[in-house]
C-alpha positions in Angstrom: -0.2 -0.4 0.2 1.0 3.5 -0.3 2.5 3.9 3.2 2.1 8.0 2.9 -1.7 7.8 3.2 -0.4 6.7 6.7 0.7 8.6 9.6 2.5 6.1 12.5 1.1 7.3 16.0 2.5 4.4 17.8 4.5 1.6 17.5 2.8 -0.5 14.9 -0.1 1.6 15.2 -0.3 3.6 11.7 -3.4 6.1 11.0 -5.2 7.1 8.3 -7.3 10.1 8.4 -10.9 9.9 7.2 -11.3 11.6 3.9 -13.7 11.5 1.1 -16.5 9.8 2.3 -14.8 8.3 5.2 -17.3 9.4 8.3 -14.3 8.2 10.7 -10.3 7.4 10.6 -8.9 3.7 10.0 -6.1 2.1 12.4 -4.0 0.0 10.8 -1.6 -2.7 13.1 1.5 -4.0 12.1 5.5 -3.2 11.4 6.1 -1.6 8.5 7.0 -4.3 6.3 3.2 -5.6 6.8 2.1 -2.4 6.8 3.9 -2.1 3.0 2.6 -5.1 2.1 -1.3 -4.8 2.5 -3.0 -5.3 -0.9 -5.0 -2.1 -2.1 -8.7 -4.0 -1.8 -7.8 -4.4 2.0 -7.2 -0.8 2.0 -10.1 0.0 0.5 -12.2 -2.2 2.4 -11.2 -0.3 5.3 -12.5 2.8 3.5 -15.4 1.2 2.8 -16.6 0.5 6.3 -15.2 3.8 7.7 -18.2 5.7 5.4 -21.0 3.6 6.5 -23.7 5.2 8.1 -23.4 5.7 12.4 -19.8 4.2 12.2 -18.1 4.8 15.3 -14.0 4.8 14.8 -11.9 4.2 14.4 -12.5 1.0 11.5 -9.2 -1.4 12.6 -7.2 -3.7 10.6 -5.6 -6.1 12.3 -1.9 -7.1 11.5 -3.0 -10.5 10.2 -5.5 -8.2 7.9 -6.2 -9.3 4.1 -8.9 -8.9 1.8 -12.5 -10.4 2.7 -16.2 -10.3 1.4 -17.0 -6.3 1.7 -15.0 -6.2 5.4 -11.5 -7.0 5.5 -10.6 -10.2 7.3 -9.0 -8.9 10.2 -11.1 -6.1 10.4 -12.9 -4.5 13.1 -16.2 -1.9 12.8 -17.9 -0.3 15.5 -21.5 1.0 15.4 -23.7 3.3 17.0 -26.7 1.2 18.8 -29.4 3.4 17.5 -27.9 5.2 14.0 -25.9 2.1 13.1 -25.7 -1.0 10.4 -25.1 -4.8 10.8 -23.7 -6.0 7.9 -23.5 -10.0 7.0 -20.3 -9.2 5.2 -18.6 -7.6 8.6 -19.4 -11.0 10.3 -18.8 -13.4 7.7 -19.6 -16.8 6.2 -18.6 -18.5 9.1 -20.3 -17.4 11.9 -18.6 -17.3 15.0 -16.0 -19.5 13.7 -12.9 -20.0 16.6 -10.6 -21.5 18.8 -10.4 -23.2 21.9 -7.6 -24.9 24.0 -8.0 -27.7 26.5 -4.7 -28.2 29.1 -4.4 -32.2 29.1 -2.3 -32.6 32.2 -0.1 -34.5 30.0 4.0 -33.6 29.3 5.2 -33.8 25.5 7.2 -36.7 26.5 3.8 -38.5 27.3 3.0 -38.5 23.7 6.3 -39.8 22.2 5.5 -43.7 21.3 1.3 -42.8 20.6 1.1 -39.7 18.9 0.5 -41.7 15.3 -1.8 -44.2 17.5 -3.7 -41.0 18.7 -3.9 -39.0 15.4 -5.5 -42.1 13.5 -8.1 -42.3 16.5 -9.1 -38.5 16.7 -9.3 -38.5 12.4 -11.6 -41.9 12.6 -14.0 -40.2 15.7 -14.6 -36.5 14.2 -15.7 -35.6 10.6 -13.7 -33.8 8.8 -14.1 -32.2 5.0 -16.4 -30.0 3.1 -19.9 -31.2 3.1 -18.6 -34.2 5.9 -21.1 -35.1 8.7 -21.1 -37.2 11.7 -23.4 -39.3 13.5 -25.5 -36.9 15.3 -28.3 -36.1 13.7 -30.8 -32.9 14.5 -33.7 -32.2 12.9 -36.7 -29.8 14.0 -37.4 -29.4 17.6 -33.5 -30.5 18.3 -32.3 -28.3 15.8 -33.7 -25.6 17.3 -32.8 -26.0 20.9 -29.4 -26.3 19.8 -29.4 -23.2 17.9 -30.9 -21.2 21.4 -28.3 -23.1 23.9 -25.5 -23.1 22.1 -22.4 -24.9 24.6 -25.0 -25.3 26.8 -27.1 -27.3 25.0 -24.4 -29.5 24.1 -22.8 -29.9 27.9 -27.2 -30.7 28.7 -26.5 -33.5 26.1 -23.6 -35.0 28.1 -20.8 -33.5 25.7 -19.0 -31.8 28.4 -18.9 -30.7 31.5 -20.9 -27.6 33.4 -17.4 -26.1 34.4 -16.3 -25.7 30.6 -19.5 -22.7 30.0 -17.5 -20.1 32.5 -14.8 -20.5 30.0 -16.5 -19.7 26.8 -17.3 -16.1 25.3 -20.9 -15.2 26.6 -20.9 -18.6 28.8 -21.4 -20.9 25.8 -24.3 -18.9 24.3 -25.2 -15.8 22.8 -28.7 -14.4 24.1 -29.2 -12.9 20.0 -30.6 -16.3 18.8 -34.3 -16.9 16.9 -33.9 -19.8 15.0 -37.1 -18.9 13.3 -34.8 -16.4 11.7 -32.4 -19.0 10.1 -33.1 -19.5 6.8 -34.7 -23.6 6.0 -32.0 -24.4 3.9 -29.3 -23.2 6.4 -30.7 -26.0 9.0 -31.3 -28.6 6.3 -27.0 -28.4 6.1 -26.6 -28.5 9.7 -28.4 -31.6 9.8 -25.7 -34.3 10.6 -22.8 -31.8 10.7 -22.8 -31.2 14.7 -19.3 -32.4 16.1 -17.3 -32.0 12.9 -14.8 -30.1 11.6 -15.1 -28.9 8.1 -12.3 -27.7 5.5 -10.4 -25.2 4.5 -8.4 -23.8 7.1 -10.1 -25.7 10.2 -8.0 -28.2 12.2 -7.4 -29.4 15.2 -3.9 -29.5 16.9 -2.1 -31.6 19.7 0.0 -29.5 20.4 2.8 -28.7 23.3 3.9 -25.4 25.2 7.4 -24.1 23.6 8.3 -21.0 25.3 6.3 -18.6 28.6 6.8 -15.2 28.2 4.9 -13.9 31.2 5.3 -16.4 34.0 2.9 -14.9 36.3 -0.1 -14.9 33.6 0.9 -18.7 32.2 0.6 -19.7 35.7 -3.0 -18.1 35.7 -4.1 -20.0 32.7 -2.4 -23.5 34.0 0.4 -23.9 31.7 3.6 -24.9 32.0 6.8 -25.5 29.1 6.4 -29.0 27.7 2.7 -28.9 28.5 0.7 -30.7 26.0 -2.6 -28.9 25.0 -5.4 -29.1 22.1 -6.6 -27.2 20.0 -9.9 -27.0 17.7 -10.2 -24.3 14.7 -13.7 -24.5 13.2 -17.4 -23.2 13.3 -20.9 -23.0 12.1 -20.3 -25.1 9.3 -22.7 -24.8 6.6 -25.5 -23.2 8.7 -23.4 -20.3 9.3 -22.1 -20.4 5.3 -26.0 -20.5 4.4 -27.0 -17.5 6.8 -24.7 -15.2 5.4 -25.6 -16.1 1.7 -29.3 -15.5 2.0 -29.1 -12.0 3.8 -26.3 -10.6 1.8 -28.8 -10.0 -0.9 -31.3 -9.0 1.3 -29.2 -6.5 2.4 -28.1 -5.5 -0.9 -31.4 -5.1 -2.7 -33.1 -3.2 0.6 -29.7 -0.2 0.8 -31.6 2.2 -1.1 -34.7 2.1 0.6 -33.0 2.5 3.7 -31.2 5.3 2.1 -27.8 3.6 2.1 -25.3 4.6 -0.2 -23.2 1.0 -0.8 -19.5 1.8 -1.9 -19.6 -1.7 -2.8 -23.0 -4.5 -2.7 -20.3 -6.7 -1.3 -20.5 -4.4 1.9 -24.2 -4.7 2.3 -26.1 -3.6 5.3 -29.2 -2.9 7.1 -29.9 -0.2 10.3 -29.6 -2.3 13.3 -32.8 -1.4 14.3 -34.9 -1.8 11.2 -36.3 -5.3 10.6 -34.3 -6.8 8.6 -31.3 -5.6 10.8 -32.8 -7.3 13.6 -33.4 -10.4 12.0 -30.0 -10.6 10.6 -28.9 -10.1 14.7 -31.4 -13.2 15.5 -30.1 -15.6 12.5 -26.6 -14.7 13.6 -27.1 -15.2 17.4 -28.3 -18.7 16.4 -25.1 -19.3 14.1 -22.9 -18.2 17.2 -24.6 -20.9 19.3 -24.5 -23.3 16.5 -20.9 -22.5 16.1 -20.3 -22.9 20.1 -22.0 -26.2 20.3 -20.1 -27.5 17.7 -16.7 -27.0 19.1 -18.2 -28.0 22.7 -18.8 -31.7 21.0 -15.8 -31.7 19.1 -14.3 -31.1 22.5 -15.9 -34.0 24.4 -14.8 -36.3 21.7 -11.2 -35.1 21.8 -11.8 -36.3 25.5 -12.8 -39.6 24.5 -10.1 -40.0 22.3 -7.6 -39.2 24.8 -9.1 -41.3 27.5 -8.5 -44.6 25.6 -4.9 -43.8 24.7 -4.3 -41.7 27.6 -6.1 -42.5 30.2 -4.0 -40.0 32.7 -4.8 -37.6 30.9 -7.4 -34.8 32.1 -8.3 -31.8 29.7 -10.0 -29.3 31.0 -11.2 -26.1 29.1 -8.6 -23.0 29.2 -10.8 -20.5 27.1 -12.5 -20.5 23.8 -13.0 -17.4 21.5 -14.8 -16.5 18.6 -13.5 -14.6 15.8 -16.3 -13.7 13.6 -19.2 -12.1 15.3 -20.8 -8.7 15.6 -21.5 -8.2 19.7 -23.0 -5.0 21.9 -20.4 -3.5 24.1 -20.0 -0.6 26.1 -16.9 1.6 25.1 -16.0 5.3 25.9 -16.7 7.3 23.2 -15.9 11.3 23.4 -15.9 10.5 27.5 -19.2 8.8 28.0 -19.9 5.3 27.8 -21.7 4.2 24.6 -23.3 1.0 23.9 -22.1 -0.4 20.6 -22.1 -3.3 18.1 -18.9 -4.3 17.0 -17.8 -6.5 14.1 -15.0 -8.6 14.3 -14.5 -10.2 11.1 -11.4 -12.2 11.6 -10.1 -10.5 14.8 -10.6 -11.7 18.2 -11.9 -10.0 21.3 -9.2 -9.4 24.1 -10.8 -8.3 27.3 -8.0 -6.4 29.6 -7.9 -6.9 33.4 -10.3 -7.0 35.5 -13.5 -6.8 32.8 -16.8 -7.9 34.5 -16.9 -10.8 31.8 -13.7 -12.5 32.9 -13.8 -15.6 35.1 -12.7 -14.8 38.7 -9.1 -16.6 37.8 -8.9 -14.4 34.8 -9.8 -11.1 36.7 -6.1 -9.4 37.8 -4.6 -10.9 34.0 -6.9 -10.5 31.3 -8.5 -12.9 29.0 -6.9 -15.7 27.3 -6.8 -15.3 23.5 -5.9 -17.5 21.4 -4.3 -17.4 18.4 -3.7 -20.0 15.2 -1.1 -20.3 12.8 -0.6 -21.6 9.9 -0.1 -25.4 9.4 2.5 -26.9 11.1 3.8 -23.4 12.4 3.8 -22.1 16.0 0.6 -20.9 17.4 0.1 -18.2 20.5 -1.6 -17.8 23.9 -2.1 -14.1 24.7 -3.7 -11.9 27.1 -5.8 -8.9 26.6 -5.0 -5.6 27.6 -6.7 -2.9 29.4 -5.0 -0.5 26.6 -7.4 -2.7 23.9 -10.4 -0.8 24.5 -9.2 2.7 24.4 -7.4 1.2 20.8 -9.2 -1.3 19.2 -12.5 -1.6 20.7 -10.8 -4.6 23.2 -9.7 -6.3 19.3 -6.7 -8.3 18.5 -5.9 -10.5 15.7 -7.1 -13.9 14.9 -4.2 -16.3 13.3 -1.8 -15.9 10.4 -3.5 -13.8 7.6 -3.9 -15.6 3.6 -0.8 -13.9 1.9 -1.9 -16.3 -1.3 -5.6 -17.3 -2.4 -6.5 -21.2 -2.1 -6.3 -21.6 -6.2 -3.0 -20.0 -6.2 -1.6 -22.3 -3.1 -2.9 -25.4 -5.1 -0.9 -24.4 -8.2 1.6 -23.5 -6.1 2.5 -26.3 -3.7 2.5 -30.2 -3.4 -0.1 -31.7 -0.8 2.3 -34.8 -0.6 5.1 -32.8 -0.9 4.1 -30.6 2.3 3.2 -33.6 4.2 6.1 -35.2 3.9 8.3 -32.4 5.0 5.9 -31.7 8.2 6.6 -35.4 8.7 10.1 -35.0 8.6 9.8 -32.2 11.3 8.1 -34.2 14.0 4.6 -33.3 12.8 1.8 -36.1 12.5 -1.0 -34.8 10.0 -3.9 -36.7 8.6 -6.2 -35.3 6.1 -9.1 -36.8 3.9 -7.7 -34.4 1.4 -4.4 -33.8 -0.4 -5.0 -31.1 -2.0 -6.5 -29.3 1.1 -2.7 -29.5 2.7 -1.7 -27.7 -0.4 -4.2 -25.1 0.3 -3.0 -24.8 3.7 0.8 -24.8 2.7 2.6 -22.6 5.5 3.7 -20.6 2.6 0.7 -19.5 1.5 0.3 -17.4 4.9 2.0 -14.1 6.7 4.1 -15.3 9.2 2.6 -15.4 12.4 5.4 -14.6 14.8 5.4 -11.7 13.0 1.6 -10.7 13.8 2.1 -11.7 17.3 5.1 -9.2 17.5 3.2 -6.6 15.9 0.5 -7.0 18.2 2.4 -6.8 21.3 3.8 -3.7 20.4 0.7 -2.2 19.3 -0.4 -2.9 22.9 -3.3 -4.3 22.1 -2.5 -8.1 23.6 0.4 -9.5 25.3 2.1 -12.7 24.7 1.8 -15.5 27.3 3.3 -18.6 25.6 4.1 -20.2 22.3 2.5 -23.5 20.8 4.4 -26.1 18.6 2.2 -28.9 16.8 2.8 -32.5 17.9 -0.2 -33.8 15.4 -2.8 -32.1 13.1 -6.3 -33.0 11.8 -7.5 -31.0 8.9 -10.3 -31.3 6.5 
């Protein structure tokens, strides 16, 4: 991008002052190399979001930002409760896609002789791949109950433990959910997909803690060097995708009726207070609950796999974060508390110390923030900062961020070769798709270490630990 459009105001923080139709500034996070490599589409999408009615600035682009549908992935946009808009493109197609990490009570050496056996069992028990479903069938009232209850529904069905719920955003469910606003086809697509990973960049990794950066926070999060953890990255499967697919054209068709001039149809939106806006919020809330239930069920299946092979393991939920949502939150605007609807698309909420929504054990240290890397590379556990509420609406990055499209990655890399290279480096991969491995090649993504360093220097989250994969299950 043209860096002359920006003014550096702090380490890894660059401001684009509003101009033209922009109502608020744009704020870009990253070191100079990251900023220079931003594509123009990402920059123009930040400008587009900053031009929407009721936006409260700044519109943020995280260090892992890249172009998406309407909003950039890695984008954060906050809107006034009364005069703002809600955008399906600002939430994304995989509603409430996120990561949950579980501690195991095991050490890295405990897996030396059984990592392949464990990988085989998990791959067998947890369905993965595009459109692949499992044995859990939900229809009619059962499906609606799941969409209302989220992870709480899953625990009530015997999938997991009640204490899990306190370690999930919103205690495991969104109160916005209105199953009647979810399109019929979306429900049909979800009929047999509960407890499945899906495809694309979704994965399940067994990892170990390679390095601790903050001993006090690590102790509060109950992690030490060489501890084995499990991270699950997936979302609302076909249900969330179908919700976005059907609401986006409805929003685009009604834009002029709402008096909204769209800079691009992909950024279609509706007034939050409108009937369409409220309908979408109800459907989105159901999508959030679907994703939370899905990760809860998968975690239960993982616990069963560990119990068979490593019965001494004790899998406890560290935290579950979502990174494709819109939530109503309170922030200071012009020295007054104001209720805002905060879109986070490919961005993670990172609440700072003493936030009222945090569990008691995390109050002093801030929210655990789980950041997944690209396949075969490091992942990170961060902690939210108080400063993030003032800078980025308590938001930070969500992963490494793509630099290469999936189609280009398929042409550039061979899945078999990548799998062999990862195996030689000690990482066991199980996937039903060699093509999928090529699409998720590490070089198709930004350097996650650089993303995390920029996030810390910008003051929006702090490093706690770095994780390395032992085995990876993907679609």
